[in-house]
VMD Tcl script that draws the C-alpha trace (Angstrom):
set ca {
  {53.96 55.97 50.64}
  {54.15 52.23 51.31}
  {54.77 50.98 54.80}
  {57.94 48.92 55.18}
  {57.31 45.23 55.69}
  {59.17 42.50 57.54}
  {59.68 40.67 54.22}
  {62.59 42.82 53.05}
  {64.88 42.35 56.06}
  {63.87 38.68 56.30}
  {64.55 38.22 52.58}
  {67.95 39.92 52.76}
  {68.91 37.72 55.70}
  {67.72 34.59 53.88}
  {69.69 35.56 50.76}
  {72.85 36.09 52.81}
  {72.41 32.74 54.55}
  {71.74 30.90 51.28}
  {74.73 32.46 49.52}
  {76.96 31.63 52.48}
  {75.79 28.02 52.48}
  {76.28 27.84 48.71}
  {79.85 29.21 48.98}
  {80.67 26.76 51.79}
  {79.33 23.87 49.72}
  {81.36 24.85 46.66}
  {84.47 25.34 48.81}
  {84.00 21.90 50.37}
  {84.03 20.39 46.88}
  {87.28 22.15 45.98}
  {89.40 19.20 47.22}
  {87.63 16.90 44.76}
  {87.42 19.43 41.94}
  {91.11 20.32 42.37}
  {92.06 16.91 41.01}
  {90.15 17.39 37.78}
  {91.55 18.59 34.47}
  {91.68 22.39 34.40}
  {88.98 22.62 31.73}
  {86.59 20.60 33.89}
  {87.47 22.81 36.86}
  {86.78 25.89 34.77}
  {83.38 24.52 33.76}
  {82.50 23.56 37.31}
  {83.37 26.94 38.78}
  {81.66 28.82 35.95}
  {78.47 26.86 36.48}
  {78.69 26.98 40.29}
  {79.37 30.71 40.29}
  {76.92 31.90 37.68}
  {73.25 32.51 37.26}
  {71.22 29.38 36.95}
  {72.33 27.65 40.13}
  {71.76 30.52 42.56}
  {70.56 33.64 40.78}
  {67.37 32.11 39.44}
  {66.16 30.94 42.87}
  {66.97 34.42 44.17}
  {64.56 35.93 41.65}
  {61.69 34.22 43.46}
  {62.98 35.51 46.80}
  {63.25 39.07 45.47}
  {59.74 38.84 44.00}
  {58.42 37.64 47.36}
  {60.20 40.49 49.16}
  {58.48 43.03 46.92}
  {55.02 41.52 46.47}
  {54.50 38.86 49.12}
  {53.90 36.27 46.36}
  {56.31 33.63 45.06}
  {54.90 33.72 41.51}
}
mol new
graphics top color blue
foreach p $ca { graphics top sphere $p radius 0.5 }
foreach p [lrange $ca 0 end-1] q [lrange $ca 1 end] { graphics top cylinder $p $q radius 0.2 }
display resetview
């Protein structure tokens, strides 16, 4: 059985902090985005809320939590 490492709790905490900062940043832009046409708003929130802006960086964090290596 593998010994637990400090990387998992540290990684979970880092993920929570990063997601919180991301959500705050997107919320801060809502005043500007709210003045856009609804289709542009839809595109913005789809991109801001989906994979490639925050899920892909999280893959590296999850890999590090499991292996101790970023790549």
